[in-house]
C-alpha positions as CSV (number, residue, x, y, z in Angstrom):
1,M,0.0,0.0,0.0
2,R,1.1,3.6,-0.6
3,R,2.3,4.9,2.8
4,R,2.8,8.6,2.0
5,Q,3.6,11.1,-0.5
6,A,5.7,13.0,2.0
7,L,6.0,16.0,0.0
8,A,3.8,19.1,-0.8
9,M,2.3,19.5,-4.3
10,L,2.5,22.9,-5.8
11,G,1.6,23.5,-9.4
12,G,2.2,19.9,-10.5
13,T,5.7,19.9,-8.7
14,V,6.6,18.2,-5.5
15,L,9.0,20.2,-3.4
16,A,11.2,19.4,-0.4
17,G,13.8,21.1,1.5
18,T,17.6,20.2,0.8
19,V,19.1,17.5,3.0
20,G,23.0,17.3,2.9
21,A,24.6,14.1,1.7
22,T,26.4,13.6,5.0
23,A,23.2,13.4,6.8
24,A,22.2,10.3,4.9
25,V,25.5,8.5,5.3
26,G,25.4,5.1,7.0
27,Q,27.1,4.9,10.3
28,A,29.3,1.9,9.4
29,Y,31.2,3.9,6.7
30,A,33.3,7.0,6.7
31,A,31.9,10.2,5.0
32,D,34.5,10.0,2.4
33,E,33.4,6.4,1.3
34,V,29.6,6.6,1.2
35,Y,28.7,10.1,0.0
36,F,24.9,9.6,0.0
37,Q,22.3,6.9,0.5
38,N,18.6,6.4,0.8
39,R,16.7,3.4,1.9
40,G,13.7,3.8,-0.4
41,S,12.1,7.0,0.7
42,V,11.0,10.3,-1.0
43,E,12.4,12.0,2.1
44,G,16.1,12.6,2.3
45,W,16.7,13.7,-1.4
46,D,17.5,17.3,-2.3
47,Y,14.1,17.5,-4.0
48,A,11.5,15.6,-6.1
49,Y,9.1,16.6,-8.7
50,T,6.4,15.2,-10.8
51,Q,4.9,16.4,-14.1
52,K,1.2,16.0,-15.1
53,D,-0.5,13.1,-13.3
54,G,2.8,11.7,-12.2
55,V,3.4,10.3,-8.7
56,I,6.5,9.8,-6.6
57,A,5.8,8.0,-3.2
58,T,7.2,6.1,-0.4
59,V,5.4,2.6,-0.3
60,D,5.5,-0.4,2.0
61,S,4.1,-3.0,-0.3
62,L,7.4,-3.9,-2.0
63,V,11.0,-3.8,-0.6
64,Y,14.4,-5.0,-1.6
65,K,15.9,-4.4,1.9
66,G,14.4,-2.4,4.7
67,A,10.9,-1.2,5.5
68,H,9.8,0.6,2.2
69,C,10.8,1.5,-1.3
70,L,10.3,4.3,-3.7
71,E,7.4,4.1,-6.2
72,A,7.6,6.2,-9.4
73,T,4.5,6.2,-11.7
74,Q,3.5,8.2,-14.8
75,T,0.3,8.3,-16.7
76,Y,-0.2,9.4,-20.3
77,I,-2.9,12.1,-20.5
78,G,-3.1,12.7,-24.1
79,E,-0.7,15.6,-24.6
80,T,3.0,16.0,-25.4
81,G,5.7,17.4,-23.1
82,G,7.6,16.0,-20.1
83,Y,6.5,13.0,-18.1
84,H,8.9,12.9,-15.1
85,S,8.3,11.5,-11.7
86,E,11.7,11.7,-10.0
87,V,13.8,12.3,-6.9
88,I,17.1,14.2,-7.4
89,Q,20.4,14.6,-5.6
90,R,22.3,17.8,-6.5
91,G,26.0,18.0,-6.7
92,A,26.4,14.2,-6.9
93,Q,29.7,14.5,-8.5
94,S,32.4,17.0,-9.7
95,V,34.8,16.8,-12.6
96,G,37.8,14.9,-11.6
97,E,35.9,12.6,-9.1
98,D,35.5,8.7,-9.5
99,K,32.1,7.5,-8.0
100,Y,29.9,4.5,-8.0
101,Y,26.0,4.6,-8.2
102,G,24.0,1.7,-6.8
103,Q,20.4,1.0,-6.4
104,A,17.8,-1.9,-7.0
105,I,14.9,-1.5,-9.4
106,R,11.9,-3.6,-10.0
107,L,9.4,-3.9,-12.9
108,A,6.1,-5.5,-12.4
109,P,5.7,-9.1,-13.3
110,D,3.3,-8.2,-16.1
111,W,5.5,-5.3,-17.4
112,E,5.0,-5.1,-21.1
113,F,8.2,-5.0,-23.1
114,H,7.8,-2.3,-25.8
115,D,9.9,-0.2,-28.2
116,Q,9.9,3.1,-26.3
117,N,12.6,3.9,-23.7
118,V,11.5,4.4,-20.1
119,T,14.3,6.0,-18.1
120,F,14.8,5.0,-14.5
121,Q,18.0,7.0,-13.7
122,Q,19.9,9.8,-15.3
123,W,22.9,12.0,-14.7
124,S,22.7,15.7,-15.8
125,P,25.0,18.8,-15.8
126,E,23.5,21.3,-13.4
127,D,24.3,24.7,-15.0
128,P,22.6,24.4,-17.4
129,E,21.0,21.1,-17.0
130,G,20.2,18.6,-19.8
131,P,19.8,14.9,-20.7
132,W,23.5,14.1,-20.7
133,L,23.5,10.3,-19.6
134,L,20.3,8.3,-19.2
135,M,19.7,4.7,-18.3
136,F,16.6,3.1,-19.4
137,V,14.5,0.0,-20.3
138,I,13.6,-0.5,-23.9
139,G,12.2,-3.7,-25.2
140,D,13.7,-6.5,-22.9
141,E,17.0,-4.7,-22.3
142,I,18.5,-2.1,-20.1
143,R,20.4,0.4,-22.2
144,F,22.1,3.8,-21.7
145,G,22.6,6.9,-23.8
146,G,22.2,10.7,-24.2
147,S,23.9,13.8,-25.4
148,G,27.2,12.9,-23.8
149,G,27.8,10.4,-26.6
150,I,28.1,7.5,-24.2
151,K,25.7,4.7,-25.3
152,G,25.4,0.9,-25.2
153,T,23.6,-2.0,-23.7
154,V,23.7,-3.1,-20.0
155,G,21.9,-6.5,-20.6
156,S,18.9,-8.4,-21.1
157,I,16.0,-8.6,-18.6
158,T,13.8,-11.0,-20.4
159,A,13.4,-13.4,-17.5
160,L,13.8,-10.8,-14.7
161,R,10.4,-8.9,-14.6
162,G,8.9,-9.1,-11.0
163,T,12.4,-9.4,-9.4
164,W,14.7,-6.8,-8.0
165,L,17.4,-5.9,-10.4
166,R,20.7,-4.6,-8.8
167,V,22.3,-1.9,-10.9
168,V,25.8,-0.2,-10.1
169,A,27.3,2.4,-12.4
170,R,30.8,3.8,-12.2
171,L,31.4,7.3,-13.6
172,K,35.0,8.8,-13.6
173,L,34.5,12.3,-14.7
174,A,37.7,13.1,-16.7
175,G,38.9,14.0,-20.1
176,A,42.1,13.4,-22.1
177,S,41.1,9.7,-22.3
178,A,41.2,9.2,-18.6
179,G,37.4,9.0,-17.9
180,A,35.5,5.7,-17.3
181,F,31.9,4.5,-17.4
182,E,31.2,0.9,-16.1
183,V,28.0,-1.0,-15.2
184,W,27.3,-4.0,-13.1
185,L,23.9,-5.9,-13.5
186,N,23.1,-8.3,-10.7
187,G,26.7,-8.5,-9.6
188,R,28.2,-9.1,-13.1
189,K,30.2,-6.4,-14.9
190,T,28.5,-6.0,-18.4
191,V,29.9,-2.7,-19.4
192,S,33.5,-1.4,-19.2
193,M,34.3,1.7,-21.1
194,T,37.7,3.0,-19.8
195,G,40.3,5.4,-21.1
196,I,37.5,7.6,-22.6
197,T,36.4,11.1,-22.2
198,V,33.6,11.4,-19.7
199,L,32.7,15.1,-19.2
200,P,29.6,17.1,-19.0
201,S,30.2,19.8,-21.4
202,T,28.3,22.6,-19.8
203,S,29.0,22.1,-16.1
204,R,31.7,21.1,-13.5
205,T,29.1,19.1,-11.5
206,I,26.4,16.7,-12.1
207,R,23.0,15.7,-10.4
208,W,21.6,12.2,-10.1
209,S,17.9,11.6,-10.8
210,N,15.9,8.5,-10.2
211,G,12.2,7.6,-10.7
212,I,10.6,7.3,-14.1
213,Y,10.7,9.5,-17.2
214,C,8.7,8.2,-20.2
215,T,10.9,9.8,-22.7
216,A,9.0,8.9,-25.9
217,W,5.8,10.5,-24.5
218,R,7.3,14.0,-24.8
219,D,6.8,14.0,-28.6
220,G,4.6,10.9,-29.3
221,T,1.9,8.5,-27.8
222,P,2.6,5.3,-25.9
223,S,3.4,2.2,-27.8
224,G,3.0,0.2,-24.6
225,P,0.7,0.8,-21.6
226,D,-0.3,4.3,-20.8
227,V,0.4,3.9,-17.0
228,L,3.9,2.7,-16.1
229,T,5.4,2.2,-12.6
230,I,9.1,1.4,-11.5
231,H,10.0,0.6,-7.9
232,H,13.4,1.6,-6.5
233,D,15.3,0.8,-3.4
234,N,18.8,1.1,-1.7
235,H,20.3,4.1,-3.5
236,R,23.8,4.8,-2.7
237,I,26.8,7.0,-4.1
238,A,30.0,5.5,-2.8
239,S,33.8,5.3,-3.6
240,S,33.8,1.7,-4.6
241,Y,31.7,-1.0,-6.2
242,A,31.5,-3.0,-3.1
243,L,29.9,-0.2,-1.1
244,A,27.5,0.8,-3.8
245,E,26.3,-2.8,-4.4
246,P,22.8,-3.2,-2.9
247,A,23.5,-6.8,-2.2
248,N,26.1,-5.6,0.4
249,W,23.7,-3.6,2.5
250,S,23.0,-4.9,5.9
C-alpha cells in the first residue's frame, strides 16, 4: 500500500527541503566512502518533482531491503511534453571525481516490453542542465545513452520481470582519455568503457535523478501501456563498487 507522498504538491511539482549528503551516510562507513544513501524513501533527497499526473511516493508494499521502497508512476494524459516523476540529488559528483552509483529497481511481473525507452535514472549537468546520460528500459533490455555520446547495452532482462534488479554504475569524470563508465547488473560487470572522455560539457558538476521518465511520450503517444510504474530501493553513491552494491547492504 502507498504509505505517504511525504512532499507538498504545488503547481504539478513536488518540493522538499535540501538534505545534505552527509546526513544520509550510514554509520558503518566514513563520510568519504559513502557520500549519499537512501533506503527507499522520498524523504532525504534534495528535491523531488512530478509532471502532469505523475506520482513519486514511499510505499511499504514492496521492498528490496528495509521497510519501504520508492514508487515512481507516470500516466499518459493525451498531451506532449515532459512525463517525469523523479527524486534528485544535487551536486552528486564534480569533474575529476570517481564515484559509484548503486540501486535496486523492480518492474512488475506483467511489465509489457515495448519499443519506447523508459528512463529510471539519469545524470545531468547542473548549470545548465540537460539529458546528458540516461539509463533506461527499452524492449527487454537495459540500455544507456544521451547527449554525452556514451551509449550501449547493459544487458537483457527478459526473464527478470517481477524481481529486484541490482544496478551499479561507475562514473569517472575526466577528459584526455582518462574517464570511465562501467556498469554491473546483478553483480556481473556488463559494461566497461575506460580510457575515454567522460565530461559534462556545460557544467563542472552533475546531479543524479531516479524515478521514471517516459521519454518517448514527450513528442509521441505510448506504444505500450499508458500507465507505467518502476520501484526503486537502496540508492547509494560511494567510492567503490563493493559499497555501492545493494546486495552488500546490511
